[in-house]
Backbone as a ProteinNet text record, in pm:
[ID]
protein_1_A
[PRIMARY]
XXXXXXXXXXXXXXXXXXXXXXXXXXXXXXXXXXXXXXXXXXXXXXXXXXXXXXXXXXXXXXXXXXXXXXXXXXXXXXXXXXXXXXXXXXXXXXXXXXXXXXXXXXXXXXXXXXXXXXXXXXXXXXXXXXXXXXXXXXXXXXXXXXXXXXXXXXXXXXXXXXXXXXXXXXXXXXXXXXXXXXXXXXXXXXXXXXXXXXXXXXXXXXXX
[TERTIARY]
6053	5967.8	5941.7	5965.3	5946.4	5818.9	5725.5	5602.8	5631.6	5591.7	5619	5488.9	5475.7	5364.6	5422.5	5345.3	5391.6	5289.9	5340.4	5256.1	5306	5226.8	5264.5	5138.1	5128.4	5008.8	5032.1	5143.1	5170.3	5117.3	5003.1	4937.5	5022.3	5092.2	5175.6	5289.7	5348	5454.1	5400.2	5284.8	5226.5	5198.9	5145	5116.3	5245.3	5349.9	5477.7	5539	5535.1	5589	5509.4	5377.8	5292.5	5327.2	5347.2	5380.6	5518.9	5613.6	5750.2	5763.4	5702.3	5714.5	5643.7	5548.6	5477.9	5572.1	5683.4	5780.1	5896.2	5892.5	6000.6	5973.2	6071.3	6054.3	6089.5	6166.8	6210.2	6117.5	6041	5952.4	5808.5	5715.4	5574.1	5499.9	5437.6	5361.5	5227.3	5201.8	5078.3	4976.8	5015.5	4918.3	4981.6	4900.5	4943.7	4842	4887	4799.1	4848.7	4756.3	4793.4	4831.8	4793.7	4825.6	4858.7	4920.1	4949.8	4820.3	4722.8	4592.3	4533.6	4540.3	4485.5	4563	4694.1	4775.6	4737.6	4730.5	4708.4	4566.4	4476	4337.4	4314.1	4414.9	4397.8	4491.7	4481.9	4563.6	4712.3	4748.8	4890.7	4966.7	4895.9	4962.8	5058.8	5044.6	5133.1	5255.6	5274.7	5389.9	5520.2	5615.9	5746.4	5822.1	5812.1	5878.6	5777.8	5775.8	5690	5777.4	5752.3	5816.1	5729.8	5783.9	5707	5757.3	5669.3	5706.6	5735.9	5841.3	5882.9	5776.3	5720.5	5622.5	5492.8	5388.5	5257.8	5168.2	5074.4	4991.2	4885.4	4870.2	4770.9	4821.4	4944.6	4998.4	5055.3	5063.6	5116.7	5266.3	5312.8	5452.8	5535.5	5643.2	5720.6	5763.7	5818.9	5866.8	5752.1	5636.4	5520	5474.4	5478.7	5443	5536.1	5664.9	5762.9	5732.9	5710.4	5684.8	5560.4	5454.7	5329.8	5349	5421.5	5443.9	5532.9	5636	5724.1	5648	5562.7	5485.1	5390	5350.3	5262.8	5339.7	5473.7	5554.6	5631	5620.9	5690.5	5822.5	5914.7	6036.1	6001.5	6078.7	6044.4	6162.9	6140.7	6236.8	6173.6	6228.9	6173.9	6223.1	6131.5	6166.1	6115	6179	6137.7	6193.7	6133.3	6183.7	6303.7	6311.1	6422.1	6478.3	6604.5	6669.9	6652.6	6539.2	6514	6589.9	6708	6799.7	6739.2	6672.2	6617.6	6511.9	6425.3	6320.1	6375.7	6478	6541.3	6602.4	6675.5	6737.8	6631.5	6523.4	6416.1	6351	6332	6267.7	6354.6	6484.4	6574.7	6588.1	6595.2	6602.5	6476.2	6363.5	6237	6225.3	6318.9	6317.5	6318.2	6323	6330.4	6459	6450.3	6561.9	6646.2	6620.9	6698.7	6626.7	6697.3	6641	6698.5	6610.2	6651.5	6570.9	6635.9	6559.5	6501.8	6394.1	6320.8	6389.8	6502.3	6572.2	6673.6	6679.6	6770.1	6716.1	6807	6767.3	6683.8	6593.8	6506.5	6584.2	6695.9	6779.6	6831.9	6862	6907.8	6796.6	6674	6559.6	6542.8	6557.2	6545.9	6651.1	6774.6	6882.3	6852.3	6799.5	6768.1	6657.3	6553.9	6443.8	6494.8	6579.9	6634.4	6719.7	6797.4	6880	6793.2	6690.5	6600.4	6524.7	6477.2	6402.4	6488.3	6618.6	6710.7	6752.5	6699.8	6730.2	6840.6	6889.6	6996.1	6944.4	7037.2	7004.1	7045	6952.1	6980.6	7046.9	7177	7251.7	7247.2	7261	7268.5	7351.6	7408.6	7483.9	7399.3	7270.2	7181.6	7163.9	7153.5	7138.1	7265.4	7379.3	7506.4	7525.2	7489.2	7503.4	7409.6	7288.2	7191.5	7243.7	7297.2	7351.4	7473.5	7561.4	7685.4	7658.9	7553.1	7521.1	7434.2	7386.3	7292	7360.2	7296.6	7345.3	7240.5	7140.7	7032.4	7067.4	6970.8	6995.1	7013.1	6987	7001	7144.6	7229.8	7368.6	7458.1	7531.9	7614.8	7734.1	7777.2	7895.2	8015.2	8099.6	8213.9	8341	8418.1	8548.6	8642.3	8747.4	8838	8892.8	8933	8988.5	8878.9	8758.7	8646.2	8617.6	8621.6	8594.8	8703.5	8829	8939.8	8923.7	8893.5	8877.9	8757.7	8647.6	8529.8	8561.4	8626.6	8658.2	8744.1	8848.7	8940.3	8872.2	8799.3	8733.2	8622.7	8544.4	8435	8485.5	8610.2	8666	8703.9	8704	8734.9	8854.2	8924.7	9038.6	8992.1	9076.7	9047.7	9065.2	9017.7	9034.1	9182.4	9262	9406.7	9472.3	9436	9493.8	9447.8	9322.4	9270.2	9349.4	9376.3	9453	9596	9656.5	9793.3	9802.2	9706.3	9708.6	9691	9610.7	9586.7	9694.9	9784.5	9890.6	9841.5	9740	9681.9	9669.8	9636.8	9620.6	9486.8	9476.3	9352.2	9238.5	9268	9164.7	9115.9	9207.8	9167.9	9085	9121.9	9044.1	8902.9	8893.8	8762.2	8680.4	8746.5	8677.1	8617.8	8696.1	8645.5	8527	8536.6	8424.5	8300.2	8319.4	8204.9	8142.3	8224.6	8174	8093.5	8144.5	8074.5	7938.4	7936.8	7811.5	7711.5	7760	7671.3	7613.9	7696.6	7648	7543.2	7562.4	7460.4	7332.5	7346.7	7228.1	7150.2	7221.6	7156.7	7076.5	7116.1	7041.8	6940.4	6918.4	6815.4	6854.6	6986.5	7035.2	7136.1	7091.2	7184.6	7272.2	7393.5	7490.5	7556.7	7510.2	7556.9	7677.1	7686.2	7789	7881.2	7984.6	8076.3	8003.1	7911.6	7831.6	7745.8	7685.9	7605.4	7690.2	7809.7	7898.1	7937.5	7965.7	8000.7	7883.7	7761.6	7643.3	7625.6	7642.6	7628.2	7736.8	7858.3	7967.3	7937.7	7880.4	7845.6	7733.4	7630.4	7516.3	7558.7	7652.9	7691.5	7808.8	7854	7964.2	8097.6	8108	8231.5	8328.5	8279	8365.9	8473.7	8581.8	8693.4	8699
14781.9	14714.8	14808.9	14760.6	14841	14796.5	14889.2	14858.8	14855.9	14745.6	14725	14697.3	14754.8	14723.2	14674.8	14596.5	14541.8	14575.4	14627.7	14650.7	14558.9	14456.5	14357.2	14285.4	14254	14184.3	14035.3	13985.4	13841.5	13783.3	13717.8	13668.7	13565.9	13480.5	13380.4	13446.7	13550.7	13621.6	13687.5	13751.2	13817.3	13717.9	13602.7	13501.1	13452.9	13435.4	13390.7	13493.3	13620.6	13726	13738.5	13727.4	13738	13628.3	13507.3	13395.3	13413.8	13455	13468.2	13583.6	13698.9	13814.5	13795.6	13703.5	13679.1	13624.4	13567.3	13512.8	13605.8	13728.1	13823.6	13912.4	13927.7	14013.2	14159	14182.4	14318.9	14389.6	14310.8	14368.2	14326.1	14416.5	14384.4	14421.6	14325.1	14349.8	14410.9	14533.4	14602.8	14605.6	14554.1	14550	14515	14462.7	14433.9	14494.5	14523.4	14581.1	14541.8	14539.4	14504.3	14627.1	14745.9	14871.2	14978.2	15085	15196.9	15265.4	15272.5	15329.6	15255.8	15123	15042.3	15066.2	15074.3	15100	15232.2	15337.2	15471	15492.3	15402.8	15413.6	15341.2	15268.3	15187.9	15228.7	15162.8	15197.7	15171.8	15083.5	15051.8	15167.9	15273.6	15389.8	15457	15426	15487.1	15400.8	15292.9	15204.6	15282.3	15245.2	15312.6	15280.4	15153.1	15109.4	15034.5	15067.7	14997.7	14920.6	14789.1	14707.3	14721.2	14778.8	14813.5	14736.9	14656.2	14584.4	14685.2	14660.1	14754.1	14771.2	14659.8	14664.8	14597.4	14677.4	14626.5	14610.1	14516.5	14486	14592.1	14689.9	14794	14898.1	14880.1	14970.6	15099.3	15110.5	15231.9	15246.2	15370.2	15400.8	15386.3	15308.1	15283.6	15409.3	15506.8	15625.8	15707	15705.6	15774.2	15703.9	15572.1	15496.2	15530.3	15538.3	15571.9	15709.6	15805.9	15942.3	15947.2	15878.2	15881.5	15821.1	15711.2	15647.1	15733.9	15792.8	15880.4	16003.2	16058.6	16176.7	16145	16018.2	15977.3	15959.3	15967.4	15962.6	15834.1	15737.4	15609.2	15607.4	15527	15496.5	15384.6	15373.1	15277.9	15188.2	15057.9	14958.9	14888.8	14910.2	14851	14706.8	14617.1	14476.7	14434.5	14335.6	14290.8	14152.3	14085.3	13953.9	13965.6	14074.4	14093.6	14233.7	14250.4	14380.8	14457.8	14525.5	14612	14741.9	14753.9	14861.5	15000.6	15027	15160.8	15194.9	15097.6	15124	15134.7	15055.4	15063.1	15201.6	15248.9	15380.1	15488	15479.1	15578.7	15576.3	15457	15445.2	15504.5	15476.5	15530.4	15681.8	15728.1	15872.5	15942.4	15870.4	15928	15930.5	15864.4	15869.7	15736.4	15624.2	15494.2	15485.4	15417.3	15411.1	15284.8	15209.3	15088.8	14996.9	14893.4	14798.7	14660.2	14560.9	14420.8	14337.3	14237.2	14138.9	14038.8	13972.7	13887.6	13755	13730.1	13604.1	13616.2	13732.5	13747.1	13669.4	13630.2	13561.2	13654.8	13598	13679	13758.5	13704.1	13778.1	13906.6	13898.5	14017	14120.4	14073.1	14163.1	14234.8	14161	14222.4	14331.2	14302.7	14400.8	14524.1	14501.3	14613.2	14699.4	14637	14711.8	14794	14735.9	14808.2	14927.2	14907.5	15016.1	15130.4	15095.6	15196.1	15268.2	15191.9	15251.8	15350.6	15325.1	15412.4	15534.1	15545.4	15661.3	15639.1	15515.1	15486	15435.4	15399	15342.4	15196.3	15110	14966.1	14935.5	14916	14887.5	14737.9	14706.6	14567.3	14563.5	14448.2	14438.7	14477.6	14444.3	14476.7	14627.1	14696.7	14841	14907.4	14863.4	14919.7	14895.9	14776.4	14745.3	14830.6	14853.6	14935.6	15077.3	15134.7	15269.7	15272.7	15172.8	15171.3	15155.5	15081.9	15055.5	15164.6	15254.5	15353.6	15460.9	15497.1	15606.5	15716.5	15709.6	15806.2	15934	16026.4	16159.2	16160.7	16047.6	16045.8	16021.4	15986.5	15955.7	16069.8	16133.8	16247.3	16203.5	16289.8	16263.2	16329.5	16248.8	16300.8	16290.7	16399.1	16398	16307.1	16254.4	16161.8	16215.5	16343	16397.1	16414	16450.5	16459.7	16322.7	16220.4	16084.5	16039.1	16069.4	16032.1	16096.8	16225.8	16297.8	16244.7	16218.4	16163.1	16029.3	15940.3	15807.8	15817.4	15898.6	15908.1	15972.4	16079.2	16150.4	16064.8	15998.4	15914.8	15790.4	15750.5	15632.1	15659.7	15787.2	15821.7	15913.4	15943.3	16033.1	16174.6	16250.4	16391.9	16466	16589.3	16669.5	16689.9	16712.8	16733.5	16607.7	16490.2	16365	16335.5	16369.1	16350.5	16434.2	16559.9	16649.2	16597.7	16551.5	16501.2	16381	16289	16169.8	16207.2	16309	16349.2	16442.2	16488.1	16577.7	16717.5	16761.9	16893.8	16967.4	17095.7	17173.4	17139.3	17174.5	17152	17231.3	17354.3	17436.5	17374.9	17315.8	17251.3	17127.2	17050.3	16931.9	16972.4	17080.4	17129.4	17173.3	17235.9	17277.4	17157	17049.5	16929.4	16869.8	16866.9	16814.2	16900.5	17031.5	17120.6	17094.3	17065.7	17033.3	16903.1	16804.3	16676.7	16698.3	16775.6	16803.4	16872.8	16966.8	17039.2	16946.6	16854.2	16761.6	16666.9	16624.1	16540.8	16619.9	16746.6	16829.2	16844.4	16861.3	16881.7	16760.2	16640.6	16520.7	16479.4	16567.6	16541.4	16447.5	16431.5	16344	16421.2	16521.2	16608.1	16533.2	16582.8	16525.3	16642.2	16673	16791.2	16764.1	16642.7	16612.2	16500.8	16473	16363.7	16230.3	16213.9	16091.4	16077.5	16189	16186.6	16145.7	16202.3	16169.8	16022.9	15970.5	15828.8	15741.8	15782.4	15706	15707.9	15825.2	15835.3	15753.7	15760.1	15683.5	15534.3	15489.7	15349.3	15311.5	15395.4	15366.8	15356.2	15440.4	15446.3	15354.2	15276.8	15186	15256.6	15379.1	15456	15425.6	15356.4	15332.3	15232.8	15235	15142.6	15038.2
14274.5	14177.1	14059.1	13938.3	13817.9	13746.8	13728	13655.1	13505.6	13441.8	13299.1	13225.4	13107.2	13017.8	12885.5	12812.7	12685.1	12576.2	12464.7	12347.3	12236.8	12207	12106.5	12062	11933.6	11885.8	11864.9	11919.4	11917.9	12049.9	12044.2	12165.1	12239.3	12164	12230.1	12307.2	12248.6	12317.1	12443.9	12433.1	12549.8	12661.5	12624.1	12725.5	12791.5	12709.8	12764.1	12858	12817.6	12902.9	13032.1	13021	13139.5	13240	13188.6	13275.2	13337.4	13257.8	13306.1	13404.8	13373.3	13459.8	13593.4	13597	13723.6	13830.2	13786.8	13881.7	13910.6	13857.2	13877.2	13997.8	14082.3	14199.8	14170.6	14063.9	14033.4	13935.8	13856.6	13756.2	13783.1	13755.6	13772.1	13643.6	13579.9	13458	13495.8	13449.9	13486.4	13373.4	13255.7	13146.8	13014.3	12924.4	12788.2	12691.9	12570.4	12469.3	12332.1	12235.9	12098.8	12017	12065.4	11997	12100	12052.8	12141.5	12185.2	12095.5	12132	12251.9	12246.2	12354.8	12484.3	12473.7	12592.6	12657.9	12577.1	12630.5	12680.8	12642.4	12688.4	12820.5	12868	12988.6	13100	13213.3	13330.5	13311.9	13216.9	13197	13133.3	13095.6	13035.2	13132.6	13261.8	13362.8	13391.9	13316.5	13340.2	13327.9	13409.5	13405.9	13278.1	13234.8	13111.8	13025.2	12896.9	12801.7	12703.5	12694.6	12591.3	12467.5	12362.7	12243.4	12122.4	12064.3	11942.9	11832.5	11756.3	11652.9	11545	11498.2	11388.8	11433.9	11441.7	11481.2	11358.6	11367.3	11251.2	11221.7	11310.9	11283.6	11184.6	11137.1	11036.2	11092.9	11224.3	11286.9	11258.5	11261.8	11232.5	11360.9	11359.1	11480.9	11554.9	11482.2	11552.5	11612.2	11547.6	11603.9	11731.4	11731.6	11851.4	11966.9	11936.8	12040.5	12099.1	12012.8	12061	12148.7	12109.5	12186.3	12325.5	12330.8	12460.9	12548.6	12489.9	12566.1	12616.6	12532.1	12571.9	12686.6	12697.9	12808.1	12938.4	12930.7	13051.2	13075.6	12985.7	13004.1	12928.6	12977.1	12901.7	12803.2	12695.1	12589.4	12555.6	12564.4	12516.5	12398.1	12280.1	12158.4	12146.2	12108.7	12086.5	11949.1	11890.4	11757.1	11729.4	11632.2	11592.1	11500	11425.4	11331.7	11348.5	11315.6	11326.5	11195.8	11181.6	11066.9	11091.3	11030.5	11068	11054	10942.5	10919.7	11024.7	11055.6	11153.4	11294.7	11324.5	11456.1	11476.9	11378.6	11386.9	11404.8	11327.5	11337.2	11475.1	11530.1	11661.1	11771.2	11767.1	11869.6	11853.9	11729.3	11706.6	11755.2	11754.8	11800.3	11952.2	12020.9	12166.6	12237.9	12165.3	12232	12313.7	12426.3	12520.5	12505.2	12399.7	12375.6	12279.5	12237.5	12141.1	12165.7	12163.2	12174.9	12076.6	12018.3	11943.3	12043.1	12002.6	12095.3	12125.6	12058.9	12084.8	12198.8	12264.1	12378.5	12498.5	12586.4	12709	12795	12873.3	12956.8	13061.6	13107.9	13202.7	13138.7	13009.5	12937.1	12929.8	12911.5	12908.6	13042.5	13152.8	13285.7	13302	13265	13276.7	13192.1	13071.4	12982.1	13040.5	13095.4	13156.1	13274.7	13356.2	13471.2	13426.7	13322.6	13269.5	13219.7	13143.3	13088.4	13199.9	13298.5	13410.1	13488.1	13492	13565.1	13484.2	13362.2	13279.7	13178.9	13167.6	13073.6	12939.7	12854.1	12723.6	12720.9	12682.8	12675.3	12541.4	12545.8	12423.2	12392.5	12266.9	12224	12097	12062.6	11937.1	11816.7	11820.8	11708.8	11693.1	11806.3	11800.6	11748.7	11799	11752.9	11603.1	11556.3	11414.3	11331	11382.4	11309.7	11291.6	11399.8	11389.5	11299.4	11315.7	11239.2	11090.5	11055.2	10914.8	10854.2	10938.2	10890	10806.2	10696.7	10612.8	10603.8	10689.3	10686.6	10760.3	10766.6	10823.4	10974.7	11044.4	11190.4	11234.2	11141	11175.7	11128.3	11219.2	11178.8	11094.8	11007.2	10925.7	10993.3	11052.5	11127.1	11044.8	11046.3	10981.1	11060.4	10996.2	11064.7	11197	11201.2	11324.9	11430.9	11389.3	11482.7	11543.9	11461	11507.9	11605.4	11574.5	11663.2	11800.4	11801.4	11927.5	12004.5	11935.2	12001.3	12066.4	11993	12047.4	12172.6	12165.9	12279.6	12400.3	12376.1	12485.4	12546.6	12460.5	12508.9	12580.9	12553.5	12619.2	12764.4	12804.1	12941.6	12958.9	12849.5	12859.9	12891.7	12959.2	12980.9	12848.5	12845.4	12724.6	12693.8	12800.2	12781.5	12725.3	12779.1	12730.7	12588.4	12558.4	12423.3	12324.2	12361.1	12274.2	12255.3	12364.9	12357.3	12263.5	12274.8	12189.6	12042.4	12015.2	11876.6	11823	11912.6	11869.5	11837.2	11910	11886	12019.4	12012.8	12135.4	12201.5	12329.7	12402.2	12337.8	12297	12233.7	12103.4	12027.4	11902.4	11929.6	12031.5	12067.8	12109.7	12187.4	12229.3	12108.2	12011.8	11889.4	11817.4	11805.8	11738.5	11814.6	11947.5	12026.9	12011.3	12005.7	11983.8	11847.4	11747.9	11615	11618.1	11691.6	11704.9	11771.5	11880	11950.1	11858.5	11779.2	11688.7	11581.2	11531.5	11429.6	11486.4	11610.1	11674.2	11698.2	11735	11755.3	11625	11515.1	11385.9	11339.1	11382.3	11342.7	11448.7	11546.5	11646.3	11757.7	11779.8	11886.1	11970.8	12043.7	12116.5	12215.1	12230.8	12325.1	12396.5	12516.4	12586	12676.6	12727.3	12826.8	12777	12856.1	12822.5	12824.2	12919.2	12924.9	12799.4	12756.1	12633.3	12514	12504.6	12392.3	12394	12513.3	12524.4	12479.6	12515.8	12476.4	12324.4	12264.6	12118.8	12047.9	12098.5	12037.4	12044.6	12157.6	12172.9	12077.4	12071.2	11984.2	11837.8	11796.8	11656.8	11622	11720.4	11693.7	11679.1	11732.7	11722.7	11834.9	11941.1	12056.1	12020.1	12097.2	12071.3	12180.1
[MASK]
++++++++++++++++++++++++++++++++++++++++++++++++++++++++++++++++++++++++++++++++++++++++++++++++++++++++++++++++++++++++++++++++++++++++++++++++++++++++++++++++++++++++++++++++++++++++++++++++++++++++++++++++

């Protein structure tokens, strides 16, 4: 059973989620709040996953909200009515574990919550498009050969196979991957492992 809390100032949405989640055996709604302040002041602050509306009417900054919830120990799945690309990118860069628009099917929401609770990132077409369209400082600028090596390696190829496909030595392929990792680190989105690189490639629409 995954404890879930919701931060949203849309009362109709909260009522709908409360009703729907009451019939879920895998998820348990432990609280709702209209602001992050309200969430953190109550017992729902210990929820494993928090569904956080991207834009709240209290004027709070989305990425600051994400950081506060993460610092309290919860995972964060950002939800919104519209895909505001700049804010979505900022929220994920701040530590959000995924993003969904509110028009997704409820089954998709359950899958996303389970993914996030397990430590993964809940990907969606909207999130991939936001990263792919982003020209801000959170998106690394990869040279064509760096991008080629990242795509092949992140797709599951070994380093040797990646080098062979690119027509370069293994050492050169490793150099390009190290450059990619460093560029992700510089924009605040570190990628230490092959799994991390695959996740970043997926988030940024670099996967094939």
